[in-house]
C-alpha positions as CSV (number, residue, x, y, z in Angstrom):
1,M,7.2,16.8,-3.1
2,T,5.1,13.6,-3.5
3,G,2.2,15.3,-1.6
4,L,2.3,18.3,-4.0
5,A,2.4,16.1,-7.0
6,L,-0.7,14.3,-5.8
7,N,-2.6,17.5,-5.2
8,C,-2.6,17.1,-1.4
9,S,-2.9,19.7,1.3
10,I,0.4,20.0,3.1
11,N,0.0,20.1,6.9
12,K,1.9,23.0,8.5
13,K,3.3,20.6,11.0
14,S,3.4,16.8,11.3
15,L,4.1,14.6,14.2
16,F,5.2,11.0,14.8
17,D,3.3,8.4,16.8
18,R,3.9,5.0,18.2
19,K,1.5,2.2,17.2
20,H,1.8,-0.7,19.6
21,Y,1.1,-4.3,18.6
22,F,2.9,-7.6,19.0
23,Y,3.9,-9.6,15.9
24,A,7.1,-11.6,15.2
25,D,8.2,-9.3,12.4
26,L,8.1,-6.2,14.7
27,P,10.8,-6.9,17.4
28,A,10.4,-3.5,19.0
29,G,6.8,-4.2,19.9
30,Y,5.7,-0.9,18.3
31,Q,5.8,0.9,14.9
32,I,6.7,4.6,14.5
33,T,4.1,6.1,12.1
34,Q,2.1,9.3,11.5
35,Q,-1.4,8.1,12.3
36,R,-2.8,11.4,13.6
37,V,-1.0,14.3,11.9
38,P,0.7,13.1,8.7
39,I,2.7,15.2,6.2
40,A,-0.1,15.5,3.5
41,V,-3.8,14.9,3.3
42,N,-6.8,15.2,1.0
43,G,-5.2,14.7,-2.4
44,R,-6.3,13.1,-5.6
45,L,-4.7,10.9,-8.3
46,S,-6.0,10.9,-11.9
47,Y,-5.3,7.8,-14.0
48,S,-6.5,6.3,-17.3
49,L,-7.5,2.8,-18.3
50,C,-8.6,1.1,-21.4
51,I,-12.2,0.1,-22.2
52,D,-12.4,-3.6,-23.2
53,N,-8.6,-3.6,-23.5
54,K,-8.7,-1.2,-26.4
55,M,-6.0,1.4,-26.3
56,S,-8.0,3.6,-28.6
57,Q,-10.9,3.8,-26.0
58,M,-9.6,5.2,-22.8
59,V,-11.4,6.7,-19.8
60,T,-9.9,8.9,-17.1
61,K,-10.8,8.3,-13.4
62,T,-9.8,9.8,-10.1
63,V,-9.0,8.2,-6.7
64,R,-8.9,10.4,-3.6
65,I,-5.7,10.3,-1.5
66,K,-6.5,10.2,2.2
67,Q,-3.0,10.9,3.5
68,I,0.7,10.5,2.9
69,Q,2.7,9.5,5.9
70,L,6.2,8.4,7.0
71,E,6.6,5.2,9.1
72,Q,8.8,2.3,9.9
73,D,8.9,-0.8,7.8
74,S,8.4,-4.2,9.5
75,G,10.3,-7.4,8.9
76,K,9.4,-10.0,6.3
77,S,7.8,-13.3,7.2
78,L,8.8,-16.3,5.0
79,H,6.3,-19.1,5.3
80,D,7.7,-22.6,4.6
81,D,4.6,-24.9,4.3
82,T,6.7,-27.9,3.5
83,R,8.5,-27.8,6.9
84,S,5.5,-26.1,8.7
85,Q,7.6,-23.2,9.9
86,T,7.9,-19.5,9.4
87,L,11.3,-17.7,9.1
88,I,11.6,-13.9,9.8
89,D,13.8,-11.6,7.7
90,L,14.5,-8.5,9.8
91,N,16.9,-6.8,7.4
92,R,14.3,-4.1,6.5
93,A,12.7,-3.8,10.0
94,G,12.9,-0.2,11.2
95,V,13.8,1.3,7.8
96,G,11.7,4.4,7.0
97,L,9.1,4.3,4.2
98,M,6.5,6.5,2.7
99,E,2.9,5.2,2.7
100,V,0.2,6.6,0.4
101,V,-3.3,5.8,1.7
102,M,-6.0,5.9,-0.9
103,E,-9.8,6.1,-0.4
104,P,-12.1,3.2,-1.5
105,D,-12.8,4.8,-4.9
106,M,-11.9,1.8,-7.1
107,C,-14.1,-1.1,-8.0
108,C,-11.9,-3.7,-9.7
109,G,-8.4,-5.0,-10.2
110,E,-7.9,-3.2,-13.5
111,E,-8.6,0.2,-11.8
112,A,-6.3,-0.6,-8.9
113,A,-3.5,-1.6,-11.3
114,A,-3.9,1.5,-13.4
115,A,-3.9,3.8,-10.4
116,V,-0.8,2.2,-8.9
117,R,1.0,2.3,-12.3
118,E,0.3,6.0,-12.6
119,L,1.6,6.5,-9.0
120,Q,4.7,4.5,-9.8
121,L,5.4,6.8,-12.8
122,I,4.9,9.9,-10.6
123,L,7.3,8.6,-8.0
124,Q,9.9,7.7,-10.6
125,T,9.5,11.2,-12.2
126,L,9.9,13.0,-8.9
127,G,12.8,10.8,-7.8
128,S,10.9,10.0,-4.6
129,S,11.6,6.3,-5.4
130,Q,12.8,4.1,-8.2
131,A,9.6,2.2,-7.4
132,V,10.8,-1.1,-8.9
133,M,8.2,-3.5,-7.5
134,A,10.3,-6.6,-8.2
135,E,13.0,-5.2,-5.9
136,G,10.7,-4.3,-3.1
137,Q,10.9,-0.6,-3.6
138,L,7.2,-0.3,-4.0
139,R,4.6,-2.7,-2.4
140,V,0.9,-2.6,-2.3
141,D,-1.5,-3.5,0.5
142,A,-5.0,-3.8,-1.0
143,N,-8.0,-3.5,1.2
144,V,-11.1,-5.2,-0.4
145,S,-14.7,-5.3,0.6
146,V,-18.0,-5.9,-1.2
147,H,-21.5,-4.4,-0.6
148,H,-24.7,-3.7,-2.4
149,P,-25.2,-0.3,-3.9
150,G,-26.6,2.2,-1.3
151,E,-25.5,0.0,1.6
152,P,-22.5,0.6,3.9
153,Y,-19.1,-1.0,3.0
154,G,-18.7,-4.6,4.0
155,V,-16.1,-6.2,6.2
156,R,-12.8,-5.7,4.6
157,T,-9.8,-7.9,4.2
158,E,-6.2,-6.7,3.5
159,V,-4.1,-8.4,0.9
160,K,-0.5,-7.6,2.0
161,N,2.8,-7.0,0.2
162,I,1.7,-7.4,-3.4
163,N,4.9,-6.9,-5.5
164,S,3.6,-6.7,-9.0
165,I,1.0,-4.6,-10.8
166,R,-0.2,-7.7,-12.7
167,F,-0.6,-9.6,-9.4
168,L,-2.4,-6.6,-7.9
169,A,-5.1,-6.8,-10.5
170,K,-5.4,-10.6,-10.1
171,A,-5.5,-10.4,-6.3
172,V,-8.2,-7.7,-6.1
173,D,-10.4,-9.5,-8.7
174,Y,-10.0,-12.8,-7.0
175,E,-10.7,-11.4,-3.5
176,I,-13.9,-9.6,-4.8
177,Q,-15.2,-12.8,-6.3
178,R,-14.3,-14.8,-3.2
179,Q,-16.2,-12.5,-0.9
180,I,-19.2,-12.4,-3.1
181,E,-19.4,-16.2,-3.3
182,E,-18.9,-16.4,0.5
183,L,-21.7,-14.1,1.2
184,E,-24.1,-15.6,-1.3
185,N,-23.5,-19.0,0.3
186,G,-24.5,-17.7,3.7
187,G,-21.0,-17.2,5.1
188,T,-19.3,-14.2,6.7
189,I,-16.2,-12.2,5.8
190,L,-13.5,-12.1,8.4
191,N,-11.5,-9.0,9.1
192,E,-8.2,-10.6,8.3
193,T,-4.9,-10.2,6.6
194,R,-4.3,-12.3,3.5
195,A,-1.5,-12.9,1.0
196,F,-1.7,-13.5,-2.8
197,D,-0.3,-16.8,-4.0
198,S,0.8,-16.0,-7.5
199,K,1.3,-19.7,-8.4
200,L,-2.2,-20.7,-7.4
201,G,-3.7,-17.3,-8.5
202,C,-5.6,-16.9,-5.2
203,T,-5.4,-15.2,-1.8
204,V,-4.7,-17.2,1.4
205,P,-5.3,-16.2,5.0
206,M,-2.3,-15.0,7.1
207,R,-3.7,-13.7,10.4
208,D,-6.7,-12.0,12.0
209,K,-6.4,-8.2,12.1
210,E,-6.2,-6.4,15.4
211,G,-8.8,-3.8,16.2
212,K,-7.8,-0.1,16.4
213,Q,-8.2,-0.3,20.2
214,D,-5.3,-2.7,20.4
215,Y,-2.7,-0.3,18.9
216,R,-2.5,2.0,22.1
217,G,-1.0,4.8,20.0
218,W,0.6,7.9,21.5
219,H,3.1,10.6,20.5
220,E,6.6,9.6,19.7
221,A,8.6,11.7,22.0
222,Y,12.1,11.0,20.6
223,L,11.4,12.4,17.1
224,T,11.0,16.1,16.5
225,R,8.0,17.6,14.7
226,L,8.3,18.7,11.0
227,I,7.3,22.3,10.2
228,R,6.3,23.4,6.7
229,K,5.8,27.0,5.7
230,K,5.2,29.0,2.6
231,Q,7.8,31.4,1.2
232,K,5.9,34.5,2.4
233,K,5.5,33.2,5.9
234,I,9.2,32.4,6.2
235,H,10.1,36.0,5.3
236,E,7.5,37.4,7.7
237,N,8.9,35.3,10.6
238,V,12.6,36.0,10.1
239,G,13.9,37.1,13.5
240,K,10.7,36.0,15.2
241,T,11.4,32.3,15.3
242,A,14.7,32.2,17.2
243,N,13.4,29.2,19.1
244,V,12.8,27.1,15.9
245,N,15.6,25.1,14.3
246,H,15.5,26.2,10.7
247,Q,16.7,22.7,9.6
248,Q,13.2,21.6,10.7
249,V,11.5,24.1,8.3
250,V,10.5,23.0,4.8
251,N,9.8,25.7,2.2
252,I,6.7,24.5,0.3
253,D,6.7,27.1,-2.4
254,W,10.4,26.4,-3.2
255,I,9.6,22.7,-3.7
256,H,6.4,23.4,-5.7
257,E,8.2,25.7,-8.2
258,R,10.8,22.9,-8.9
259,L,8.4,20.1,-9.5
260,P,9.2,18.4,-12.9
261,D,6.6,17.7,-15.6
262,L,4.4,14.9,-14.3
263,P,3.4,12.0,-16.5
264,S,0.1,13.6,-17.5
265,V,1.9,16.7,-18.7
266,K,4.5,14.7,-20.5
267,R,1.8,12.8,-22.4
268,A,0.1,16.0,-23.5
269,K,3.4,17.4,-24.7
270,L,4.2,14.3,-26.7
271,V,0.8,14.4,-28.4
272,E,1.1,18.2,-29.1
273,Q,4.8,18.1,-30.2
274,Y,4.8,15.0,-32.4
275,G,1.2,14.6,-33.4
276,I,1.0,11.1,-32.1
277,L,-2.2,9.5,-30.7
278,P,-2.9,9.9,-27.0
279,E,-2.9,6.1,-26.5
280,H,0.6,6.0,-28.0
281,S,1.8,8.5,-25.4
282,F,0.7,6.2,-22.7
283,T,2.7,3.3,-24.1
284,L,5.8,5.5,-24.5
285,L,5.7,6.5,-20.8
286,N,4.7,3.1,-19.5
287,E,7.8,1.5,-20.8
288,D,10.9,2.7,-19.0
289,G,13.2,4.6,-21.3
290,L,11.0,4.3,-24.4
291,T,10.1,8.0,-24.6
292,E,13.8,8.9,-24.7
293,F,14.4,6.2,-27.3
294,F,11.6,7.6,-29.5
295,E,12.7,11.2,-29.2
296,N,16.3,10.3,-30.1
297,V,15.2,8.4,-33.2
298,V,13.0,11.4,-34.2
299,K,16.0,13.8,-33.9
300,Q,18.1,11.6,-36.2
301,T,15.7,10.6,-38.9
302,Q,13.9,12.4,-41.8
303,M,10.8,10.2,-41.2
304,K,7.8,11.9,-39.6
305,P,7.1,11.1,-35.9
306,K,3.7,9.6,-36.8
307,K,5.5,6.9,-38.9
308,V,8.4,6.5,-36.4
309,I,6.0,5.7,-33.6
310,G,4.7,2.7,-35.6
311,W,8.2,1.2,-35.9
312,I,8.8,1.9,-32.2
313,L,5.6,0.3,-30.9
314,N,4.9,-2.4,-33.4
315,D,8.4,-3.6,-34.3
316,L,10.9,-2.6,-31.7
317,L,8.6,-3.1,-28.7
318,S,7.5,-6.5,-29.9
319,Y,11.2,-7.6,-30.2
320,L,11.9,-6.4,-26.7
321,K,8.9,-8.3,-25.2
322,Q,9.6,-11.4,-27.2
323,H,13.2,-11.6,-25.8
324,S,12.2,-10.2,-22.3
325,L,14.5,-7.2,-22.6
326,T,14.2,-3.7,-21.4
327,V,14.6,-0.7,-23.7
328,K,18.1,0.0,-22.3
329,E,19.1,-3.6,-23.1
330,S,18.0,-3.3,-26.8
331,P,20.8,-4.3,-29.2
332,V,19.3,-1.8,-31.7
333,S,20.2,1.7,-30.7
334,P,18.2,4.9,-31.6
335,F,21.0,5.7,-34.1
336,L,20.7,2.4,-35.9
337,L,17.0,2.5,-36.1
338,A,17.0,6.1,-37.3
339,D,19.6,5.1,-40.0
340,L,17.3,2.3,-41.1
341,L,14.3,4.6,-41.3
342,N,16.3,7.1,-43.3
343,L,16.9,4.4,-45.9
344,L,13.2,3.7,-46.0
345,E,12.3,7.3,-46.2
346,K,14.7,7.8,-49.2
347,K,13.0,4.9,-50.9
348,E,16.3,3.0,-51.0
349,V,14.5,-0.1,-49.4
350,S,11.0,-1.2,-49.1
351,S,9.2,-1.6,-45.8
352,T,9.4,-5.4,-46.2
353,A,13.1,-5.2,-46.7
354,A,13.4,-2.7,-43.8
355,K,11.9,-5.3,-41.5
356,Q,14.4,-7.9,-42.7
357,V,17.2,-5.4,-41.9
358,L,15.8,-4.8,-38.4
359,A,15.8,-8.5,-37.8
360,E,19.5,-8.6,-38.8
361,L,20.3,-5.6,-36.6
362,W,18.7,-7.4,-33.7
363,K,21.4,-10.0,-33.8
364,G,23.8,-7.3,-32.6
365,E,26.7,-8.2,-35.0
366,G,27.8,-4.6,-35.3
367,K,26.7,-4.1,-38.9
368,T,25.1,-0.9,-40.1
369,P,21.7,-1.0,-41.9
370,L,23.4,0.0,-45.2
371,E,25.9,-2.8,-44.9
372,I,23.1,-5.3,-44.3
373,V,21.2,-4.0,-47.3
374,K,24.2,-4.4,-49.6
375,E,25.1,-7.8,-48.1
376,K,21.6,-9.2,-48.5
377,E,20.9,-7.4,-51.8
378,L,17.8,-5.7,-50.4
379,E,18.0,-2.5,-52.4
380,L,14.8,-1.5,-54.2
381,I,14.7,-2.4,-57.9
382,Q,15.3,0.9,-59.7
383,D,14.9,-0.5,-63.2
384,Q,11.3,0.2,-64.2
385,K,11.4,-2.1,-67.2
386,E,12.5,-5.0,-65.0
387,L,9.5,-4.3,-62.8
388,E,7.1,-4.1,-65.7
389,Q,8.3,-7.5,-66.9
390,I,7.7,-9.0,-63.4
391,C,4.2,-7.4,-63.2
392,Q,3.3,-8.7,-66.6
393,A,4.4,-12.2,-65.7
394,V,2.2,-12.1,-62.5
395,I,-0.8,-10.9,-64.5
396,D,-0.3,-13.7,-67.1
397,G,-0.2,-16.3,-64.4
398,Q,-3.3,-15.1,-62.5
399,K,-6.2,-15.1,-65.1
400,N,-9.0,-15.6,-62.5
401,E,-7.8,-12.6,-60.4
402,V,-7.5,-10.5,-63.6
403,M,-11.0,-11.3,-64.6
404,A,-12.2,-10.4,-61.1
405,I,-10.4,-7.0,-61.2
406,K,-11.9,-6.2,-64.6
407,A,-15.3,-7.1,-63.2
408,G,-14.9,-4.4,-60.6
409,N,-13.4,-6.2,-57.6
410,R,-10.5,-3.9,-57.0
411,K,-9.5,-5.6,-53.7
412,V,-8.0,-8.5,-55.7
413,L,-5.3,-6.1,-56.9
414,N,-3.7,-6.3,-53.5
415,K,-3.1,-10.0,-54.1
416,L,-1.2,-9.2,-57.3
417,I,0.8,-6.6,-55.5
418,G,1.8,-9.2,-52.9
419,L,2.8,-11.7,-55.6
420,V,5.1,-9.1,-57.2
421,Q,6.6,-8.4,-53.8
422,R,7.2,-12.1,-53.4
423,E,8.8,-12.4,-56.8
424,T,11.1,-9.5,-56.0
425,Q,11.7,-10.7,-52.4
426,G,10.4,-7.4,-51.0
427,R,12.7,-5.3,-53.2
428,S,9.9,-3.5,-55.1
429,N,8.1,-0.3,-54.2
430,P,4.4,-1.3,-53.6
431,V,3.2,2.2,-54.7
432,L,5.0,1.9,-58.0
433,V,4.0,-1.7,-58.4
434,K,0.3,-0.8,-58.0
435,Q,0.7,1.9,-60.7
436,L,2.3,-0.5,-63.1
437,L,-0.3,-3.2,-62.5
438,E,-3.2,-0.7,-63.0
439,K,-1.7,0.6,-66.2
440,Q,-1.1,-2.9,-67.6
441,L,-4.6,-4.1,-66.6
442,S,-6.2,-1.1,-68.3
443,E,-4.5,-1.8,-71.6
């Protein structure tokens, strides 16, 4: 399924191999892998990244997928520099994993991070993996080398077991700069394995890499081959394959027809269905559960999706990040936010008051938006005469600003509107206030 989602060619059969090498975290002395005939080959992954960190300026790039293979995991080395010793955690040794091997088509940490984030979303969408990097469900080994344009690739180093997309970007960028400085100072790059120290923000050497000739790979005789066929071929061979165990046969067409919408398709649908900006669709999908939250709010409010997205991304998301919470941990449910936005849409509260209500909802005291509005007396002032008196009082107290407005500087009017808002504690409709001010200034 992952191979199909990454536009790979699915091999009709795949075999397992043994890759022999000695290291403390590999007690068997060999690793079962698919070095020669993997499940899938020659795919591609498209991903998008911002230009100069501006979400409104995005470019789409593609990285080639060399192969997707199944193999055994190794143990985990825990280096204790204080005691000058290394401990080995063998709990995961021998556990099966899926490895996605990419071609060297990326040139910086930002591109690597964007590609891995897109891969993570695809894996989560397919159900291939929960892909939570902090829990070890997705790890990245980054191979880095530098070279001048038109010249062969340089000697590469491998930064192992990176467990964060943010650390991936930092590790790749650091390693690129380290290699450039090493070469410019007349040094050489060693073909070695390194680790990223997140506290120091740099990569540190672990061990020299063994050459391919040291692996002494051969076919794994104890694991059967996997056979994949298309629907048509299966029907044609019914009765002709009595010697084949049908539990070994995988129907490619059946799987392909049942692929869910991938992240790129989901983004396009969000833009088309709700009229939001493409960059907003990226944010919705990048935050786990935020798309569902947004769609639930839209279903329950009269406010247009284009306005709802602003409250989701600018207000709710900032609260979540400020308190280091996930969307699922939000004390403000889609129902409560929709209820608040309905009050705003009906012009029962101002946007300033609505933000005050949201801050109260965030406390999780079980109150509804309407209860908070009444308790805090945040309803919009409906008495136009009262508003006219407040506007006139502001005009009388701001003679310099009034002179500037009458001289043609209309921007100063925004200051008067803000002063009225302050006087009413956010309980006035800015549109109505502007109309009243303009009328009184013209008299």
